[in-house]
N, C-alpha and C positions, 0 to 999 in steps of 0.2 A: 500553752508558749508558757504563760507567765512559771508554772506547775515545774516547767522542765528548764527552766531558768534561760531562757532564750528569747525573751521579753523585756529589752531595756528600758521602751517608754512607750506607752499608749497615747493616743489623741484623741480626744471623742469629738465630735462635731455637736453645736447647741442648733437646731433647726427652729427656725421660725415659723410661724407665728408662737407656739405652745413650748419651743425652747426641750425639746423631748430629750436630747441629748443630754441637756445640761442637768435632765433630773433624774432619768433612771440608768442611764448608762454610766454618768459619772459617779453615781451613788454606789453602784456596782464596783466600780474601779477603785475607788476609797475602800468598800468594804474587803475586798479582797488584797488590799493593800498592794494594788499593781501600782507603779509609781503611770502618773496619767496629766495630760494638761488638755483643759479644755480650749477650744477654738469655735471663733463662729464659722458657720459652715460654708459663709462665703470666702474664708481664707484658707479653708483646705487645699485648691488649687497651687496656691502660692506656696505654702508649705511643702509640698509634694516637689516644684519644681527646685526650691532652696536645696532639696536632698537632703539627706539622712534618712528616710524612709524604706524601711527594707520591704514593705507591702502593706496594701488595704485590704481591710477584712470587713466586710459588711453582712448584716445579717439578712432575712428573705422573709417576704411574707405570703409569696408562692412563686414557686418555680417551673415554669412549662418543661416538656419533655427534651427540649434541644436547649434547655439551659438558660432562657431567658429569663429574668429573674426581676420581679416588682417588688420592690421594697418601698420606704418612704422616701417621700420628694427630697432632691437632693443626690438621690444613689445614684442615678443616670451620670447627673455631673461630676461625681468620685469617678465612675469609671473611665469616663472620657478625659478625664485631667491627668489621672494614673496613667493610662495609654500613653497620653504627649508626654507625661514625665518619666516613664520609663518603670515603671513602678506595677509591680503584678498588682493583680487585684483579683480577690478571692470571695467567694460569699459561702457562710458558715451558716448553715441551717440542719435541721432531722431533715431525714429523710421523708418523714409525714407532711413537708413543706411542699414535696414534689407534686403537681397535680397532672398525672399520666394521660390525663383525656386531653391536654392541650398538647397540639405538635408545636407550638410557638407562643412567644407572648402577646401577638396580635391578639388573640381571644381573651386576656386578662383585661376586665373591665375597672377601670380607674375611677375612683370616687372622686367627686370634685364637691368641696367643701363649700361653704357658707363665704363670700365677699367680705362681709363684717369682720372674717376673722382676720383681715388684711387692713381693711377702712377704719378699724374703731377697737380703743383699750377695752382691756378686758373689763373693765367699769362701765362701759360702752359707749363712753364720750368718743366722738370721731377723731380719727390722727390724721386723717389727711384729707385733701380737697372733696368737697363735695362733689359728685360726677364724674369723677375717676371711674373708669371700668376696671373689674378685676378678673382674674382667673385663678385658681386657686386648688388645683389637684393635690388629693393627699399621698400619691403613688405616684411612681414613675417605673417604666421598666427599663431596667439596663441588658441590653443585646448579648448573647453567649460570647458572640466573637469578641467583647472585652473582658471577657470573664476567665480568668489563668487555673484557675480551678473551685470545686463546691466541696466543700469542707462538711460531711457528715460524721453521724457516729460509726460509721461502715469505712471511714477514711475519707482520702481525696479522691475527688472524681475529677477526670482530666479530658479536654474536648477530643475530640475524634480528626478524622481527615476534614479538612476545610473550615475547622474553628467550632464545629458544632456537636454538642452532646446527645448521645441516645441513652436517658436516663431509664428507659424502661428494657434496656438491655440486661 
């Protein structure tokens, strides 16, 4: 998009607790001289509703045959917010990301990370009240019905009837 001069501005999200977007994605955007702004992932829905976005594009760690897509935590929230705001939501990934043995995303095992990532600072000191419970999934699954297209090195794949993909076809 940037090479074709159709990308005016990119927004990358900073995902807690490790700031993944603030590190790698922001670095890559700056290195490629792509105009970009870093936002907190919790601000993405507000940005979408405010307008000015033409599309949301995320990566993928694993894609099921029907198009359900597992990616870093927060991807499902972005997909839901994009649908609400009327912004098309795309997944960009190489074809090798598709797991043809999985009919849908229900078979994708979601890693749960240590609760200490949420309750403690990196130096080990406690950041929140003792005794609070935690739930800290590393990934989530965006359903195919929320995905406008899957962008691969082979082109853009679109859903068929009923909003489902058949990536093995």
